[in-house]
N, CA, C and O atoms as a Tinker XYZ file with bonds, in Angstrom:
   288  protein
     1  N     11.383000  -43.131000  -49.396000    73     2
     2  CA    10.376000  -44.148000  -49.287000    64     1     3
     3  C     11.014000  -45.539000  -49.335000    63     2     4     5
     4  O     10.704000  -46.407000  -48.519000    81     3
     5  N     11.880000  -45.726000  -50.275000    73     3     6
     6  CA    12.515000  -47.038000  -50.424000    64     5     7
     7  C     13.379000  -47.369000  -49.215000    63     6     8     9
     8  O     13.343000  -48.488000  -48.703000    81     7
     9  N     14.154000  -46.389000  -48.764000    73     7    10
    10  CA    15.066000  -46.603000  -47.634000    64     9    11
    11  C     14.296000  -46.985000  -46.370000    63    10    12    13
    12  O     14.743000  -47.834000  -45.599000    81    11
    13  N     13.142000  -46.357000  -46.161000    73    11    14
    14  CA    12.362000  -46.622000  -44.946000    64    13    15
    15  C     11.309000  -47.708000  -45.138000    63    14    16    17
    16  O     10.642000  -48.111000  -44.185000    81    15
    17  N     11.166000  -48.174000  -46.364000    73    15    18
    18  CA    10.197000  -49.230000  -46.634000    64    17    19
    19  C      8.752000  -48.774000  -46.534000    63    18    20    21
    20  O      7.890000  -49.520000  -46.069000    81    19
    21  N      8.489000  -47.552000  -46.969000    73    19    22
    22  CA     7.135000  -47.011000  -46.922000    64    21    23
    23  C      6.516000  -47.175000  -48.305000    63    22    24    25
    24  O      6.938000  -46.507000  -49.249000    81    23
    25  N      5.530000  -48.044000  -48.440000    73    23    26
    26  CA     4.974000  -48.310000  -49.760000    64    25    27
    27  C      3.976000  -47.253000  -50.238000    63    26    28    29
    28  O      3.706000  -47.163000  -51.435000    81    27
    29  N      3.433000  -46.464000  -49.332000    73    27    30
    30  CA     2.372000  -45.523000  -49.681000    64    29    31
    31  C      2.929000  -44.107000  -49.838000    63    30    32    33
    32  O      3.288000  -43.463000  -48.852000    81    31
    33  N      2.999000  -43.634000  -51.062000    73    31    34
    34  CA     3.532000  -42.290000  -51.351000    64    33    35
    35  C      2.630000  -41.213000  -50.735000    63    34    36    37
    36  O      3.121000  -40.191000  -50.256000    81    35
    37  N      1.319000  -41.445000  -50.748000    73    35    38
    38  CA     0.378000  -40.471000  -50.182000    64    37    39
    39  C      0.619000  -40.283000  -48.681000    63    38    40    41
    40  O      0.559000  -39.159000  -48.183000    81    39
    41  N      0.887000  -41.353000  -47.971000    73    39    42
    42  CA     1.150000  -41.287000  -46.525000    64    41    43
    43  C      2.390000  -40.422000  -46.260000    63    42    44    45
    44  O      2.399000  -39.617000  -45.329000    81    43
    45  N      3.409000  -40.586000  -47.061000    73    43    46
    46  CA     4.630000  -39.804000  -46.911000    64    45    47
    47  C      4.357000  -38.311000  -47.134000    63    46    48    49
    48  O      4.893000  -37.468000  -46.415000    81    47
    49  N      3.534000  -37.989000  -48.117000    73    47    50
    50  CA     3.179000  -36.590000  -48.373000    64    49    51
    51  C      2.431000  -35.992000  -47.188000    63    50    52    53
    52  O      2.659000  -34.837000  -46.830000    81    51
    53  N      1.548000  -36.765000  -46.582000    73    51    54
    54  CA     0.806000  -36.296000  -45.405000    64    53    55
    55  C      1.782000  -36.008000  -44.265000    63    54    56    57
    56  O      1.670000  -34.980000  -43.597000    81    55
    57  N      2.725000  -36.900000  -44.043000    73    55    58
    58  CA     3.711000  -36.706000  -42.963000    64    57    59
    59  C      4.554000  -35.463000  -43.229000    63    58    60    61
    60  O      4.840000  -34.699000  -42.307000    81    59
    61  N      4.950000  -35.257000  -44.476000    73    59    62
    62  CA     5.760000  -34.084000  -44.819000    64    61    63
    63  C      4.969000  -32.796000  -44.568000    63    62    64    65
    64  O      5.520000  -31.818000  -44.063000    81    63
    65  N      3.696000  -32.794000  -44.917000    73    63    66
    66  CA     2.855000  -31.622000  -44.702000    64    65    67
    67  C      2.716000  -31.333000  -43.204000    63    66    68    69
    68  O      2.814000  -30.181000  -42.779000    81    67
    69  N      2.489000  -32.378000  -42.409000    73    67    70
    70  CA     2.374000  -32.201000  -40.952000    64    69    71
    71  C      3.673000  -31.659000  -40.365000    63    70    72    73
    72  O      3.652000  -30.798000  -39.485000    81    71
    73  N      4.799000  -32.166000  -40.853000    73    71    74
    74  CA     6.096000  -31.705000  -40.334000    64    73    75
    75  C      6.331000  -30.238000  -40.681000    63    74    76    77
    76  O      6.832000  -29.476000  -39.853000    81    75
    77  N      5.974000  -29.840000  -41.896000    73    75    78
    78  CA     6.152000  -28.444000  -42.299000    64    77    79
    79  C      5.273000  -27.519000  -41.472000    63    78    80    81
    80  O      5.692000  -26.411000  -41.136000    81    79
    81  N      4.061000  -27.955000  -41.137000    73    79    82
    82  CA     3.133000  -27.130000  -40.371000    64    81    83
    83  C      3.488000  -27.057000  -38.885000    63    82    84    85
    84  O      3.492000  -25.979000  -38.290000    81    83
    85  N      3.786000  -28.214000  -38.295000    73    83    86
    86  CA     3.910000  -28.292000  -36.833000    64    85    87
    87  C      5.278000  -28.748000  -36.337000    63    86    88    89
    88  O      5.489000  -28.854000  -35.130000    81    87
    89  N      6.195000  -29.014000  -37.237000    73    87    90
    90  CA     7.503000  -29.505000  -36.812000    64    89    91
    91  C      7.399000  -30.922000  -36.286000    63    90    92    93
    92  O      6.518000  -31.678000  -36.696000    81    91
    93  N      8.291000  -31.284000  -35.382000    73    91    94
    94  CA     8.311000  -32.652000  -34.846000    64    93    95
    95  C      7.011000  -32.997000  -34.129000    63    94    96    97
    96  O      6.587000  -34.153000  -34.120000    81    95
    97  N      6.378000  -31.982000  -33.523000    73    95    98
    98  CA     5.116000  -32.221000  -32.820000    64    97    99
    99  C      4.063000  -32.791000  -33.768000    63    98   100   101
   100  O      3.242000  -33.613000  -33.360000    81    99
   101  N      4.080000  -32.363000  -35.023000    73    99   102
   102  CA     3.113000  -32.850000  -35.996000    64   101   103
   103  C      3.268000  -34.318000  -36.322000    63   102   104   105
   104  O      2.326000  -34.947000  -36.805000    81   103
   105  N      4.438000  -34.874000  -36.068000    73   103   106
   106  CA     4.683000  -36.282000  -36.371000    64   105   107
   107  C      4.413000  -37.198000  -35.181000    63   106   108   109
   108  O      4.456000  -38.421000  -35.315000    81   107
   109  N      4.139000  -36.616000  -34.030000    73   107   110
   110  CA     3.858000  -37.436000  -32.852000    64   109   111
   111  C      2.535000  -38.172000  -33.037000    63   110   112   113
   112  O      1.616000  -37.673000  -33.686000    81   111
   113  N      2.459000  -39.343000  -32.467000    73   111   114
   114  CA     1.238000  -40.132000  -32.520000    64   113   115
   115  C      0.205000  -39.466000  -31.616000    63   114   116   117
   116  O      0.386000  -39.414000  -30.399000    81   115
   117  N     -0.867000  -38.962000  -32.199000    73   115   118
   118  CA    -1.887000  -38.233000  -31.442000    64   117   119
   119  C     -3.026000  -39.122000  -30.959000    63   118   120   121
   120  O     -3.923000  -38.656000  -30.256000    81   119
   121  N     -2.997000  -40.398000  -31.331000    73   119   122
   122  CA    -4.084000  -41.290000  -30.917000    64   121   123
   123  C     -4.099000  -41.411000  -29.400000    63   122   124   125
   124  O     -3.068000  -41.643000  -28.769000    81   123
   125  N     -5.258000  -41.252000  -28.840000    73   123   126
   126  CA    -5.420000  -41.380000  -27.403000    64   125   127
   127  C     -5.019000  -40.129000  -26.635000    63   126   128   129
   128  O     -5.183000  -40.071000  -25.417000    81   127
   129  N     -4.500000  -39.136000  -27.329000    73   127   130
   130  CA    -4.094000  -37.884000  -26.679000    64   129   131
   131  C     -5.291000  -36.972000  -26.584000    63   130   132   133
   132  O     -6.004000  -36.786000  -27.570000    81   131
   133  N     -5.523000  -36.412000  -25.447000    73   131   134
   134  CA    -6.687000  -35.553000  -25.269000    64   133   135
   135  C     -6.502000  -34.258000  -26.036000    63   134   136   137
   136  O     -5.396000  -33.724000  -26.126000    81   135
   137  N     -7.591000  -33.764000  -26.583000    73   135   138
   138  CA    -7.573000  -32.562000  -27.414000    64   137   139
   139  C     -7.040000  -31.355000  -26.646000    63   138   140   141
   140  O     -6.385000  -30.491000  -27.230000    81   139
   141  N     -7.316000  -31.288000  -25.344000    73   139   142
   142  CA    -6.869000  -30.125000  -24.569000    64   141   143
   143  C     -5.345000  -30.015000  -24.546000    63   142   144   145
   144  O     -4.813000  -28.905000  -24.526000    81   143
   145  N     -4.631000  -31.149000  -24.549000    73   143   146
   146  CA    -3.169000  -31.101000  -24.566000    64   145   147
   147  C     -2.667000  -30.542000  -25.889000    63   146   148   149
   148  O     -1.729000  -29.746000  -25.920000    81   147
   149  N     -3.289000  -30.959000  -26.970000    73   147   150
   150  CA    -2.899000  -30.476000  -28.293000    64   149   151
   151  C     -3.151000  -28.969000  -28.356000    63   150   152   153
   152  O     -2.312000  -28.208000  -28.838000    81   151
   153  N     -4.324000  -28.548000  -27.861000    73   151   154
   154  CA    -4.655000  -27.123000  -27.859000    64   153   155
   155  C     -3.690000  -26.331000  -26.989000    63   154   156   157
   156  O     -3.322000  -25.210000  -27.342000    81   155
   157  N     -3.274000  -26.894000  -25.859000    73   155   158
   158  CA    -2.341000  -26.196000  -24.980000    64   157   159
   159  C     -1.001000  -25.984000  -25.668000    63   158   160   161
   160  O     -0.408000  -24.911000  -25.557000    81   159
   161  N     -0.529000  -26.985000  -26.369000    73   159   162
   162  CA     0.741000  -26.849000  -27.089000    64   161   163
   163  C      0.656000  -25.748000  -28.140000    63   162   164   165
   164  O      1.580000  -24.946000  -28.285000    81   163
   165  N     -0.448000  -25.712000  -28.867000    73   163   166
   166  CA    -0.634000  -24.656000  -29.870000    64   165   167
   167  C     -0.724000  -23.290000  -29.200000    63   166   168   169
   168  O     -0.183000  -22.305000  -29.703000    81   167
   169  N     -1.411000  -23.241000  -28.061000    73   167   170
   170  CA    -1.566000  -21.982000  -27.334000    64   169   171
   171  C     -0.215000  -21.463000  -26.852000    63   170   172   173
   172  O      0.060000  -20.266000  -26.935000    81   171
   173  N      0.624000  -22.361000  -26.349000    73   171   174
   174  CA     1.956000  -21.967000  -25.880000    64   173   175
   175  C      2.780000  -21.425000  -27.047000    63   174   176   177
   176  O      3.475000  -20.421000  -26.890000    81   175
   177  N      2.718000  -22.061000  -28.198000    73   175   178
   178  CA     3.445000  -21.566000  -29.371000    64   177   179
   179  C      2.942000  -20.179000  -29.770000    63   178   180   181
   180  O      3.737000  -19.307000  -30.121000    81   179
   181  N      1.624000  -19.975000  -29.717000    73   179   182
   182  CA     1.050000  -18.670000  -30.048000    64   181   183
   183  C      1.537000  -17.614000  -29.061000    63   182   184   185
   184  O      1.900000  -16.510000  -29.468000    81   183
   185  N      1.549000  -17.939000  -27.773000    73   183   186
   186  CA     2.020000  -16.993000  -26.763000    64   185   187
   187  C      3.484000  -16.639000  -26.962000    63   186   188   189
   188  O      3.872000  -15.488000  -26.761000    81   187
   189  N      4.292000  -17.596000  -27.349000    73   187   190
   190  CA     5.716000  -17.316000  -27.600000    64   189   191
   191  C      5.888000  -16.346000  -28.763000    63   190   192   193
   192  O      6.722000  -15.442000  -28.705000    81   191
   193  N      5.095000  -16.537000  -29.821000    73   191   194
   194  CA     5.166000  -15.607000  -30.963000    64   193   195
   195  C      4.726000  -14.208000  -30.547000    63   194   196   197
   196  O      5.361000  -13.216000  -30.906000    81   195
   197  N      3.629000  -14.137000  -29.783000    73   195   198
   198  CA     3.140000  -12.833000  -29.327000    64   197   199
   199  C      4.159000  -12.158000  -28.415000    63   198   200   201
   200  O      4.383000  -10.952000  -28.515000    81   199
   201  N      4.767000  -12.924000  -27.539000    73   199   202
   202  CA     5.767000  -12.394000  -26.618000    64   201   203
   203  C      6.946000  -11.802000  -27.388000    63   202   204   205
   204  O      7.435000  -10.723000  -27.055000    81   203
   205  N      7.390000  -12.507000  -28.403000    73   203   206
   206  CA     8.494000  -12.024000  -29.223000    64   205   207
   207  C      8.124000  -10.715000  -29.910000    63   206   208   209
   208  O      8.924000   -9.780000  -29.947000    81   207
   209  N      6.911000  -10.650000  -30.454000    73   207   210
   210  CA     6.477000   -9.444000  -31.135000    64   209   211
   211  C      6.348000   -8.272000  -30.154000    63   210   212   213
   212  O      6.734000   -7.147000  -30.472000    81   211
   213  N      5.811000   -8.537000  -28.976000    73   211   214
   214  CA     5.676000   -7.475000  -27.984000    64   213   215
   215  C      7.027000   -6.944000  -27.521000    63   214   216   217
   216  O      7.169000   -5.745000  -27.277000    81   215
   217  N      8.011000   -7.815000  -27.398000    73   215   218
   218  CA     9.361000   -7.372000  -27.018000    64   217   219
   219  C      9.929000   -6.432000  -28.079000    63   218   220   221
   220  O     10.566000   -5.432000  -27.749000    81   219
   221  N      9.698000   -6.754000  -29.353000    73   219   222
   222  CA    10.168000   -5.886000  -30.434000    64   221   223
   223  C      9.453000   -4.546000  -30.399000    63   222   224   225
   224  O     10.078000   -3.502000  -30.584000    81   223
   225  N      8.139000   -4.568000  -30.161000    73   223   226
   226  CA     7.371000   -3.321000  -30.082000    64   225   227
   227  C      7.839000   -2.473000  -28.904000    63   226   228   229
   228  O      7.960000   -1.254000  -29.025000    81   227
   229  N      8.099000   -3.103000  -27.781000    73   227   230
   230  CA     8.569000   -2.375000  -26.602000    64   229   231
   231  C      9.914000   -1.713000  -26.872000    63   230   232   233
   232  O     10.145000   -0.576000  -26.461000    81   231
   233  N     10.787000   -2.415000  -27.553000    73   231   234
   234  CA    12.103000   -1.863000  -27.887000    64   233   235
   235  C     11.949000   -0.614000  -28.760000    63   234   236   237
   236  O     12.609000    0.397000  -28.522000    81   235
   237  N     11.080000   -0.688000  -29.768000    73   235   238
   238  CA    10.841000    0.460000  -30.642000    64   237   239
   239  C     10.237000    1.607000  -29.850000    63   238   240   241
   240  O     10.653000    2.755000  -30.005000    81   239
   241  N      9.264000    1.310000  -29.007000    73   239   242
   242  CA     8.618000    2.342000  -28.199000    64   241   243
   243  C      9.614000    3.027000  -27.263000    63   242   244   245
   244  O      9.588000    4.248000  -27.106000    81   243
   245  N     10.486000    2.242000  -26.646000    73   243   246
   246  CA    11.495000    2.810000  -25.739000    64   245   247
   247  C     12.455000    3.720000  -26.504000    63   246   248   249
   248  O     12.876000    4.749000  -25.976000    81   247
   249  N     12.803000    3.362000  -27.724000    73   247   250
   250  CA    13.662000    4.207000  -28.545000    64   249   251
   251  C     12.959000    5.525000  -28.871000    63   250   252   253
   252  O     13.585000    6.584000  -28.835000    81   251
   253  N     11.685000    5.469000  -29.184000    73   251   254
   254  CA    10.937000    6.691000  -29.494000    64   253   255
   255  C     10.831000    7.595000  -28.273000    63   254   256   257
   256  O     10.970000    8.812000  -28.396000    81   255
   257  N     10.589000    7.022000  -27.102000    73   255   258
   258  CA    10.501000    7.811000  -25.870000    64   257   259
   259  C     11.844000    8.456000  -25.572000    63   258   260   261
   260  O     11.901000    9.612000  -25.153000    81   259
   261  N     12.901000    7.731000  -25.782000    73   259   262
   262  CA    14.245000    8.256000  -25.544000    64   261   263
   263  C     14.541000    9.435000  -26.476000    63   262   264   265
   264  O     15.121000   10.435000  -26.055000    81   263
   265  N     14.142000    9.312000  -27.728000    73   263   266
   266  CA    14.358000   10.398000  -28.698000    64   265   267
   267  C     13.548000   11.620000  -28.319000    63   266   268   269
   268  O     14.052000   12.740000  -28.410000    81   267
   269  N     12.312000   11.438000  -27.897000    73   267   270
   270  CA    11.461000   12.559000  -27.498000    64   269   271
   271  C     12.030000   13.273000  -26.283000    63   270   272   273
   272  O     12.001000   14.502000  -26.228000    81   271
   273  N     12.538000   12.546000  -25.323000    73   271   274
   274  CA    13.113000   13.146000  -24.125000    64   273   275
   275  C     14.378000   13.930000  -24.437000    63   274   276   277
   276  O     14.621000   14.989000  -23.858000    81   275
   277  N     15.174000   13.409000  -25.347000    73   275   278
   278  CA    16.437000   14.080000  -25.659000    64   277   279
   279  C     16.220000   15.337000  -26.508000    63   278   280   281
   280  O     17.080000   16.218000  -26.540000    81   279
   281  N     15.088000   15.423000  -27.187000    73   279   282
   282  CA    14.837000   16.590000  -28.026000    64   281   283
   283  C     14.249000   17.759000  -27.230000    63   282   284   285
   284  O     14.098000   18.850000  -27.779000    81   283
   285  N     13.921000   17.563000  -25.979000    73   283   286
   286  CA    13.330000   18.647000  -25.149000    64   285   287
   287  C     14.357000   19.602000  -24.677000    63   286   288
   288  O     14.033000   20.561000  -23.976000    81   287
């Protein structure tokens, strides 16, 4: 706070909370930004998480299919 000259401790706590939740995107100035853009960014992050999880599930499923085929 002192180094950056921020007199309001509460404001700093709000910024820290936003950064922990949303990363650098949470610190961007959202004034004048349309809600649909914010929603799209969140949607893209959600899709990336789902994609990662589906890739892991597919890998496990492929291993199970391989084991079943080899046991015949």
